[in-house]
C-alpha positions as CSV (number, residue, x, y, z in Angstrom):
1,M,3.3,-42.2,1.4
2,L,0.2,-40.7,3.0
3,G,-1.1,-42.1,6.2
4,A,-4.7,-43.1,6.9
5,G,-5.4,-39.8,8.7
6,A,-3.2,-37.6,6.5
7,A,-4.7,-34.9,4.4
8,E,-4.3,-35.1,0.6
9,P,-1.9,-32.5,-0.9
10,V,-3.5,-29.3,-2.2
11,S,-2.6,-28.4,-5.7
12,L,-1.7,-24.8,-6.6
13,P,-4.9,-24.2,-8.8
14,K,-7.2,-25.5,-6.0
15,Y,-5.3,-23.3,-3.4
16,A,-5.4,-20.3,-5.8
17,V,-9.2,-20.7,-6.3
18,R,-9.8,-20.9,-2.6
19,R,-7.7,-17.9,-1.8
20,L,-9.4,-15.9,-4.6
21,L,-12.9,-16.8,-3.3
22,L,-11.8,-15.7,0.3
23,G,-10.5,-12.5,-1.2
24,L,-13.8,-11.7,-2.9
25,A,-15.6,-12.3,0.4
26,Q,-13.2,-9.9,2.0
27,I,-13.8,-7.2,-0.6
28,V,-17.6,-7.6,-0.2
29,A,-17.2,-7.4,3.7
30,V,-15.0,-4.2,3.5
31,A,-17.6,-2.5,1.2
32,T,-20.4,-3.4,3.4
33,L,-18.5,-2.1,6.5
34,V,-17.5,1.1,4.8
35,F,-21.1,1.8,3.6
36,A,-22.3,1.2,7.2
37,L,-19.7,3.6,8.7
38,T,-20.5,6.3,6.1
39,E,-24.2,6.0,6.9
40,A,-23.3,6.7,10.5
41,L,-21.4,9.8,9.7
42,P,-23.0,13.1,10.9
43,G,-24.1,15.5,8.2
44,D,-25.8,15.2,4.9
45,A,-24.5,15.4,1.4
46,A,-27.7,17.2,0.3
47,V,-27.0,20.0,2.9
48,V,-23.4,20.3,1.5
49,L,-24.7,20.7,-2.0
50,A,-27.4,23.1,-1.1
51,G,-24.9,25.9,-0.2
52,D,-24.1,27.9,2.8
53,V,-27.7,28.9,3.5
54,P,-29.6,25.8,2.6
55,D,-33.3,26.0,1.9
56,P,-35.3,22.9,3.3
57,E,-37.3,22.5,0.0
58,R,-34.0,22.7,-2.0
59,I,-32.4,20.1,0.3
60,E,-35.3,17.8,-0.1
61,R,-35.3,18.1,-3.8
62,I,-31.5,17.3,-3.9
63,R,-32.1,14.3,-1.8
64,Q,-34.8,13.0,-4.3
65,E,-32.6,13.7,-7.3
66,L,-29.6,11.8,-5.7
67,G,-31.8,9.1,-4.3
68,L,-30.8,9.7,-0.8
69,D,-34.4,9.6,0.2
70,R,-34.4,5.8,-0.4
71,P,-33.7,3.3,2.4
72,A,-30.0,2.6,2.9
73,P,-30.3,-1.1,2.1
74,V,-32.0,-0.4,-1.2
75,R,-29.2,2.0,-2.2
76,Y,-26.5,-0.6,-1.1
77,A,-28.2,-3.3,-3.1
78,D,-28.3,-1.1,-6.2
79,W,-24.6,-0.4,-5.8
80,L,-23.7,-4.0,-5.6
81,L,-25.8,-4.8,-8.7
82,G,-23.9,-1.8,-10.4
83,L,-20.7,-3.5,-9.5
84,L,-21.6,-6.5,-11.4
85,R,-22.0,-4.4,-14.5
86,G,-18.8,-2.5,-13.9
87,D,-20.6,0.6,-12.6
88,L,-19.4,2.3,-9.4
89,G,-22.1,5.0,-9.6
90,S,-21.6,8.7,-9.7
91,S,-20.1,11.2,-7.2
92,L,-22.8,13.0,-5.2
93,T,-20.9,16.3,-5.1
94,A,-19.2,16.4,-8.6
95,G,-21.8,14.4,-10.5
96,R,-19.0,12.5,-12.3
97,P,-18.8,8.7,-12.7
98,V,-16.8,7.3,-9.8
99,A,-14.6,5.2,-12.1
100,G,-13.5,8.1,-14.1
101,F,-12.9,10.1,-10.9
102,L,-10.8,7.4,-9.4
103,A,-8.9,6.9,-12.5
104,E,-7.9,10.5,-12.6
105,A,-6.9,10.7,-8.9
106,G,-5.1,7.3,-9.1
107,G,-2.4,8.7,-11.5
108,P,-0.3,10.5,-8.7
109,T,-0.8,7.6,-6.3
110,V,0.4,5.0,-8.7
111,Q,3.4,7.1,-9.6
112,L,4.3,7.5,-5.9
113,A,3.9,3.9,-5.1
114,A,5.7,2.7,-8.2
115,I,8.7,5.0,-7.7
116,T,8.8,4.0,-4.0
117,L,8.9,0.3,-4.8
118,L,11.6,0.9,-7.6
119,L,13.8,2.7,-5.1
120,L,13.2,0.5,-2.1
121,V,14.4,-2.8,-3.4
122,P,18.0,-1.9,-4.4
123,L,18.4,0.5,-1.4
124,A,17.2,-1.9,1.2
125,V,19.2,-4.7,-0.3
126,A,22.3,-2.7,-0.6
127,V,22.0,-1.4,3.1
128,G,21.3,-4.9,4.5
129,V,24.3,-6.4,2.5
130,V,26.7,-3.6,3.6
131,A,25.6,-4.0,7.3
132,A,26.1,-7.8,7.0
133,I,29.5,-7.6,5.5
134,R,30.5,-5.1,8.2
135,E,28.8,-7.2,10.9
136,G,29.7,-5.9,14.4
137,R,31.8,-3.0,13.2
138,L,31.1,0.6,13.5
139,L,29.1,0.9,10.0
140,D,26.9,-2.0,11.0
141,R,26.1,-0.5,14.5
142,A,25.5,2.9,13.0
143,L,23.1,1.6,10.3
144,T,21.4,-0.6,12.8
145,S,20.8,2.3,15.2
146,A,19.7,4.6,12.6
147,G,17.2,2.1,11.2
148,I,15.7,1.5,14.5
149,G,15.3,5.1,15.4
150,L,13.9,6.0,11.9
151,Y,11.5,3.1,12.1
152,S,10.0,4.3,15.3
153,V,9.0,7.7,13.8
154,P,5.4,7.7,12.5
155,E,5.1,8.8,8.8
156,F,3.0,11.7,9.7
157,A,5.5,13.1,12.1
158,L,8.3,12.5,9.8
159,A,6.5,14.3,7.0
160,V,5.8,17.3,9.1
161,V,9.6,17.5,10.1
162,L,10.7,17.3,6.6
163,V,8.3,20.0,5.4
164,A,9.2,22.3,8.2
165,L,13.0,21.8,7.6
166,F,13.6,21.3,4.1
167,G,10.4,22.8,2.5
168,I,9.9,25.9,4.6
169,R,13.1,26.8,6.5
170,L,15.7,25.8,4.0
171,G,13.5,26.0,0.9
172,W,15.3,23.3,-0.9
173,F,12.2,21.4,-2.1
174,P,8.5,22.4,-2.5
175,P,6.7,21.9,0.7
176,T,3.5,20.8,-1.0
177,A,2.2,19.8,-4.4
178,V,-0.4,22.5,-4.5
179,G,-0.7,23.6,-8.2
180,V,0.9,20.6,-9.6
181,G,-1.1,18.6,-12.1
182,P,-1.7,14.8,-12.0
183,N,1.6,14.2,-13.7
184,L,4.1,14.6,-10.8
185,L,6.9,13.4,-13.0
186,A,6.8,16.9,-14.8
187,Q,8.1,18.5,-11.5
188,P,10.4,15.9,-9.9
189,A,11.3,18.2,-7.0
190,V,7.8,17.7,-5.7
191,L,8.4,14.0,-5.2
192,V,11.5,14.2,-3.1
193,L,10.0,14.7,0.4
194,P,7.0,12.4,-0.1
195,L,9.4,9.8,-1.3
196,L,11.7,10.1,1.7
197,V,8.7,9.6,4.0
198,L,7.5,6.5,2.1
199,L,10.9,5.0,1.9
200,A,12.0,5.5,5.5
201,R,10.3,2.6,7.4
202,P,10.3,0.0,4.6
203,I,14.0,0.4,4.0
204,C,14.6,-0.2,7.8
205,S,12.4,-3.3,8.0
206,I,13.5,-4.9,4.8
207,S,17.2,-4.2,5.1
208,R,17.3,-5.7,8.6
209,L,15.8,-9.1,7.1
210,V,18.4,-9.0,4.3
211,R,21.1,-8.3,6.8
212,A,20.1,-11.3,9.0
213,G,19.7,-13.5,5.9
214,M,23.1,-12.3,4.6
215,I,24.9,-13.1,7.8
216,D,23.4,-16.6,8.0
217,A,24.3,-17.3,4.4
218,L,27.9,-16.1,4.8
219,R,28.2,-18.6,7.8
220,S,26.6,-21.5,5.9
221,D,28.5,-24.6,4.6
222,Y,27.8,-24.0,0.9
223,V,29.5,-20.5,1.2
224,R,32.5,-21.9,2.9
225,H,32.7,-24.7,0.2
226,A,32.5,-22.0,-2.4
227,H,35.6,-20.2,-0.9
228,R,37.5,-23.6,-0.8
229,L,36.9,-23.9,-4.6
230,G,38.8,-20.7,-5.1
231,L,35.8,-18.5,-6.0
232,S,36.3,-14.8,-5.6
233,T,34.7,-13.2,-2.5
234,R,32.6,-10.8,-4.6
235,R,31.2,-13.9,-6.6
236,V,30.5,-15.9,-3.5
237,R,28.6,-13.0,-1.9
238,L,26.7,-11.9,-5.0
239,A,26.0,-15.3,-6.7
240,H,25.8,-17.6,-3.7
241,A,25.0,-15.8,-0.5
242,L,22.8,-12.9,-1.8
243,P,20.0,-15.0,-3.4
244,N,19.4,-16.9,-0.2
245,A,19.6,-13.8,1.9
246,V,16.8,-11.9,0.0
247,A,14.5,-14.9,0.3
248,P,13.1,-13.9,3.8
249,A,12.4,-10.3,2.4
250,V,10.1,-11.5,-0.3
251,Q,7.1,-11.7,2.0
252,Q,8.0,-8.5,3.7
253,L,8.2,-6.7,0.4
254,A,4.6,-7.9,-0.3
255,R,3.4,-6.5,3.0
256,T,5.2,-3.3,2.4
257,T,3.3,-3.1,-0.9
258,D,0.1,-3.5,1.0
259,W,1.3,-0.9,3.7
260,L,1.9,1.7,0.9
261,L,-1.7,2.2,0.6
262,S,-2.1,3.6,4.1
263,G,1.3,5.3,3.7
264,V,0.4,7.0,0.4
265,I,-2.8,8.4,2.0
266,T,-0.8,10.0,4.9
267,V,1.7,11.4,2.6
268,E,-0.8,12.8,0.1
269,A,-2.8,14.4,3.0
270,V,0.4,16.1,4.3
271,F,1.9,17.2,1.0
272,V,-1.5,17.9,-0.7
273,V,-0.8,15.5,-3.5
274,P,-3.9,15.2,-5.8
275,G,-4.1,11.5,-5.5
276,L,-6.5,8.9,-4.0
277,G,-5.6,9.9,-0.4
278,T,-6.7,13.5,-1.0
279,A,-9.8,12.2,-2.8
280,L,-10.7,10.0,0.1
281,V,-10.3,13.0,2.7
282,S,-12.5,15.2,0.5
283,A,-15.1,12.5,0.0
284,V,-15.4,11.8,3.8
285,S,-15.7,15.5,4.6
286,A,-18.5,15.8,1.9
287,R,-20.2,12.4,2.9
288,D,-19.8,11.5,-0.8
289,I,-20.7,7.8,-0.2
290,P,-20.2,6.5,-3.9
291,V,-16.8,7.8,-4.0
292,I,-15.9,6.5,-0.5
293,Q,-17.2,3.1,-1.5
294,G,-15.3,3.3,-4.7
295,L,-12.0,4.0,-2.9
296,A,-12.7,1.3,-0.3
297,L,-13.2,-1.2,-3.2
298,V,-9.9,-0.2,-4.8
299,F,-7.9,-0.4,-1.5
300,A,-9.5,-3.8,-0.6
301,A,-8.9,-5.2,-4.1
302,T,-5.4,-3.9,-4.1
303,T,-4.7,-5.5,-0.6
304,V,-6.3,-8.9,-1.6
305,A,-4.4,-9.0,-4.9
306,V,-1.0,-8.2,-3.3
307,N,-1.5,-10.8,-0.5
308,L,-2.9,-13.4,-2.9
309,V,0.3,-13.1,-5.1
310,A,2.5,-13.3,-2.0
311,D,0.6,-16.4,-0.8
312,L,0.8,-18.1,-4.2
313,V,4.6,-17.5,-4.3
314,A,5.0,-18.8,-0.9
315,F,2.9,-21.9,-1.7
316,R,4.9,-22.5,-4.8
317,L,8.2,-22.3,-2.9
318,A,6.9,-24.4,0.1
319,P,4.1,-26.7,-1.3
320,R,4.0,-28.6,2.0
321,A,2.3,-25.6,3.5
322,G,-0.7,-26.4,1.4
323,G,-1.3,-29.6,3.4
324,A,1.1,-32.1,1.9
325,A,2.3,-34.8,4.2
């Protein structure tokens, strides 16, 4: 029963609407901040388009054609109004619609992220379970030490080392994706080194959570009771201990999905993968503001969506967090 000063329980639909509105506000804030930062960048997109020896008259004509002579607040307001119509604008350098440009560049990025997640879950769970079953033994200590060491290596440094060793010195895998089309699956060898970089740190963090959860589960009363009932060790571990062990890793998996955005950008820059990360680097160097804004919007919307799903799952599993007494 609720006390006089207790707050009323918040229902899942109300919580979802509140989180969605907050997410939309965050997306607008990110878009505004990115626009302000790109305006502060040195250089001029009209100068880039004018060529190596720009003519002042040509530069001014290009600025008028692209609308760059208008005040920044006016251009930003027009962009926001275009968003309401589903129009992200056009690239200043390529002259193509930003939506189509992002859709084309997003293919390799989605492929990398999806394959990473498909490999990450079983590998991280397997490493965590094996380490827990061998708790305190040589294999557990080896996996723990390797995980801590690997997690401390930045993605960029690991990528450079892998390229230098396996791509250039040994020649086992292509060092970059130069010349590869948007369908990376057509040449699977190109994916090996980028996937190793993207998998390294998430496997370490998630497997550690699974290991800790598995150890607690194996020591719990319900597992001991299952053993007393005569159930096999394999069934007890997989059917009773494992589901409770992976629960703490669910939120971490959502954060990992969010982290993949920044990780993919780094990997694409090192391995020259023609994805969103490479498009962002090119757009920043060319001061292509509509493309930068479109990418920022994609990244912000993805981050908000992933965290919204994770929060809703956590709220559903623990409804008291929403304010129940």
